[in-house]
C-alpha positions as CSV (number, residue, x, y, z in Angstrom):
1,X,-40.0,38.2,48.3
2,X,-37.6,37.5,45.6
3,X,-34.5,38.2,47.7
4,X,-35.8,36.2,50.6
5,X,-36.2,33.1,47.9
6,X,-32.2,33.4,47.7
7,X,-32.2,32.8,51.2
8,X,-34.3,29.7,50.8
9,X,-31.8,28.4,48.1
10,X,-29.0,28.8,50.6
11,X,-30.8,27.1,53.5
12,X,-31.5,24.1,51.1
13,X,-27.9,23.6,50.5
14,X,-27.4,23.7,54.0
15,X,-30.1,21.2,54.5
16,X,-28.6,18.9,52.1
17,X,-25.1,19.2,53.8
18,X,-26.5,18.1,57.2
19,X,-28.4,15.2,55.5
20,X,-25.3,14.1,53.7
21,X,-23.4,13.8,56.9
22,X,-26.1,12.0,58.4
23,X,-27.5,14.8,60.8
24,X,-31.0,14.5,59.9
25,X,-32.6,15.3,63.2
26,X,-30.9,18.8,62.7
27,X,-32.5,19.3,59.6
28,X,-35.8,18.7,61.1
29,X,-34.9,21.1,64.3
30,X,-34.2,23.6,61.8
31,X,-37.3,23.3,59.9
32,X,-39.2,23.7,63.2
33,X,-37.3,26.8,63.9
34,X,-38.3,28.2,60.6
35,X,-41.8,27.3,61.1
36,X,-42.1,28.7,64.5
37,X,-40.7,31.9,63.5
38,X,-42.6,32.2,60.4
39,X,-46.0,31.7,62.0
40,X,-45.4,33.8,64.8
41,X,-44.4,36.8,62.8
42,X,-47.2,36.0,60.3
43,X,-49.7,36.4,63.2
44,X,-48.1,39.6,64.5
45,X,-47.5,41.4,61.1
46,X,-50.5,40.3,58.9
47,X,-53.2,42.7,61.0
48,X,-50.7,45.8,60.0
49,X,-48.9,44.9,56.9
50,X,-51.4,42.4,55.2
51,X,-49.7,40.5,52.6
52,X,-46.2,42.2,52.8
53,X,-46.2,40.6,56.2
54,X,-46.4,37.3,55.2
55,X,-43.3,37.9,53.1
56,X,-41.5,39.4,55.7
57,X,-42.3,36.6,58.0
58,X,-41.2,34.0,55.4
59,X,-37.9,36.1,54.9
60,X,-37.4,36.1,58.7
61,X,-38.0,32.4,59.3
62,X,-35.6,31.6,56.4
63,X,-33.1,33.8,57.8
64,X,-33.5,32.4,61.5
65,X,-33.1,28.9,59.9
66,X,-29.9,30.1,58.1
67,X,-28.5,31.3,61.1
68,X,-29.2,28.1,63.1
69,X,-27.4,26.4,60.1
70,X,-24.4,28.4,60.4
71,X,-24.1,28.7,64.4
72,X,-24.5,24.6,64.4
73,X,-21.8,24.3,61.6
74,X,-19.4,26.3,63.6
75,X,-20.2,24.3,66.6
76,X,-19.6,21.1,65.1
77,X,-16.2,22.3,63.4
78,X,-15.1,23.1,66.9
79,X,-16.0,20.0,68.3
80,X,-14.2,18.1,65.3
81,X,-11.0,20.1,66.0
82,X,-11.1,19.4,69.6
83,X,-11.4,15.7,69.0
84,X,-8.6,15.7,66.4
85,X,-6.0,17.3,68.8
């Protein structure tokens, strides 16, 4: 679980970035993605792995959220470059 907390810290930095540039709706969307992944995986993993399943689900949720942040960042950068050209 300790490794997954590092993901949470990185995700918080990205959340702050998007809030800072005024894209608050994106932070909400990314949080919904994270919660959906976490709940679904917890439901699937707890019967087999018990508490370890919850830890894995939390890490997977933060990982999904981080991937969504990165993909959106690259998309927004590409849009900025197109509009500047």
